[in-house]
LUMLO-746316 format. One record per residue (C-alpha): residue in three letters; x negated, y negated, z. Coordinates in steps of 0.2 Angstrom, whole numbers, plus 2048, in hexadecimal, padded with zeros to 3 digits. Each point is the difference from the previous one (the first is absolute). Example, Ala and Ser with C-alpha at 12.3 -4.5 7.8 and 13.67 -1.06 7.14 Angstrom:
<nodes>
ala7C2816827ser7FA7EF7FD
</nodes>
This chain:
<nodes>
unkAD3A884B7unk7F37F3803unk8087FB810unk7FF812806unk7EE8027FBunk7FC7EF809unk809805810unk7F7811800unk7EF7F77FDunk8047F480Eunk80580E80Cunk7F08097FBunk7F57F1803unk8097FD811unk7FD812805unk7EE7FF7FBunk7FE7F080Aunk80880880Funk7F580F7FFunk7F07F67FEunk8007EE807unk81080180Aunk7F9810809unk7F07F7803unk8097F1807unk80A80B80Cunk7F0809805unk7F77F0803unk80E7F980Bunk80281180Aunk7ED800802unk7FF7EE806unk80E80580Dunk7F7810806unk7EF7F6801unk8097F380Aunk80680D80Cunk7EF808801unk7F77F0804unk80D7FB80Dunk7FE811808unk7ED7FF800unk8027EE808unk80D80680Dunk7F580F804unk7F07F5803unk80A7F380Aunk80880E80Bunk7EE807803unk7FA7EF805unk8107FE80Cunk7FD812807unk7EE7FB804unk8067F1808unk80D80980Bunk7F580E805unk7F17F5805unk7FD7F9811unk8017EE7FAunk8117F8801unk7FE7F57F1unk7FB8027EFunk7ED7FD7FCunk7FC7F27F3unk7FA80D7F4unk81080A801unk80B7F17FDunk7F57FB7F1unk8018127F9unk813800802unk8027EF7F7unk7F38067F2unk80A8107FDunk8107F57FDunk7F77F47F5unk7F880D7F5unk8108097FEunk8087F07FAunk7F27FC7F4unk8008127F8unk8128017FEunk8017EF7F8unk7F38047F4unk8088117FBunk8117F87FEunk7F87F37F4unk7F780D7F5unk80F80B7FFunk80B7F17FBunk7F37FD7F2unk8018127FAunk813800800unk8017F07F6unk7F38077F3unk80B8107FEunk80F7F67FEunk7F87F87F0unk7FA7F0807unk7EF7FB7F8unk7F67FA80Funk7F27FA7F5unk80C7F47F8unk8067FA811unk7EF7F8804unk8047EF7FAunk8117FF807unk7F9807810unk7F37F3801unk80D7F27FFunk80B80980Cunk7F280280Cunk7FB7EE7FFunk8127FB804unk80280D80Eunk7EF7FB807unk8077EF806unk80E809809unk7F580F806unk7F47F5809unk808804810unk7FF8127FDunk7EE8007FCunk7FD7F580Funk80980D80Bunk7F580E7F8unk7F07F7803unk8057FC812unk805812803unk7EF8067F9unk7F67F580Dunk80C80480Eunk7FC8137FEunk7ED7FE7FCunk7FD7F480Eunk80A80B80Cunk80A7F1807unk80E80C806unk8068117FDunk80F80C802unk8067FF812unk7F87EF805unk80A7F3809unk7FE7F07F6unk8067EE800unk8007F97EEunk8027EE7FBunk80A8007EFunk7FE7F17F4unk80F7F6800unk80880880Funk8027F7810unk80181080Aunk7F280D802unk8038127FBunk7FB80C80Eunk802812802unk7F88117FDunk7F88047EFunk80A80E7F8unk7FA7FF7EEunk7F27F77F7unk7FE7FF7EDunk7F67F57F5unk8107F57FEunk809800810unk7FF803813unk80F807809unk8027FD812unk80D80680Dunk8047F480Eunk805803812unk8137FF7FAunk7FD80E7F4unk8017F47F1unk7F58047F1unk7F67F07FAunk7F88017EFunk7F37F37FDunk7F77FD7EEunk7ED801803unk7FD7F07F6unk80B7F680Cunk7F6805810unk7F87F1807unk7F9806810unk800811809unk7FF803813unk7FC812803unk807804812unk7F9812800unk7EE8007F9unk7F380880Bunk8077F9810unk80D7F4807unk8037F680Funk8107FE80Bunk8017EF809unk80C7FE80Eunk8047EF808unk805801812unk80A7F1807unk7FE7FD813unk8057F180Bunk7F37F2801unk800802813unk7FB8127FFunk7EF806807unk7F68027F0unk7F480B809unk80E80C805unk8078007EFunk7F08047F8unk7FE80F80Cunk8118067FCunk7FD7FF7EDunk7EF808802unk80880E809unk80D8027F2unk7F28017F3unk7F780D80Aunk80F80B803unk8057FE7EDunk7EF8067FAunk80180F80Dunk8118057F9unk7FE80F7F4unk80D7FA7F4unk7FA7EE7FEunk7ED805801unk8028097EFunk8067F07F8unk7F37F4808unk7EE7FE7FBunk7FB7F9811unk8077F9810unk80C7F17FEunk7F97F0806unk8077F0808unk7FA7F17F7unk8067F380Dunk80B7F17FFunk8057FB7EEunk80D7F3804unk8057F580Funk80F7F6802unk8087F780Funk80B810804unk7F680F7FAunk7F08067F9unk7FD80E7F3unk7F380D802unk7FA80A7F1unk7FC8127FFunk7F98097F1unk7FE8127FCunk7F68087F1unk80A80E7F8unk80080C7F2unk8067F87F0unk8137FE7FFunk802804813unk7FF7EF806unk8137FE801unk80381080Aunk7F27FB80Cunk8067EF802unk812805805unk7F980D80Cunk7F47F3808unk80E7F3802unk80B80D809unk7F280480Cunk7FC7ED803unk8127FC803unk80280E80Dunk7F07FB809unk8047ED800unk812804806unk7FA80A80Eunk7F57F1806unk80F7F47FDunk7F67F67F4unk80A8017F0unk8108077F9unk7FA8037EFunk7EF8027F7
</nodes>
């Protein structure tokens, strides 16, 4: 009889708990999931609007402000969701019967122990904060990053920026993830403007005046071309002889381009230079 009453009482307590705390836990988790989807939807809508403004504008590259806003939207989303998940976890623990006040002392000890192991995480967060506030780079930038302890630099287009990591996609389509705290140096290849540099090798016996005339003609025609002119900030220039050996000399051409377009302009100029020099019988390659 006592066992029956005990079982009935236990079943009643469990039912009451499920109707109160259990239901609240389910609502908290569902609410967190819905809030996460809502915040992600808002972020995607903001970034799509930024991208739409970029595609519909006359500029062929993102403005620095647009890149910063895009990165800022990603960072704010990450921070908000991390804070919400942490608060929801505390509420769930409290409804499961854990006395959070009694966990202060153990938490302090645990925090001190984790502090030594979490130094790198804190370093990543602080470095990410300064990367964003100082606008060192943003979404869509082409960057070259020197990573602490790595002999190779990480290079690619910025696809994601949070307070902890930077995600790049290189020319091979590979995704490279770099912790912000391990970034030693950043070379931004697409900030404000860029420069395409072309070395033109010619025989040492060639008439330098004639070579300069050919290259100046290539520069003028390139700047007059409707396709290339939209990528160039001004007419390419011939800098002159940069290197001289017994057999050949190198003449350097430079062109100021829109940010991120230096590679495309460089390839097109090399094709034009090679064709012009081949017509004159001065060079097989450029």
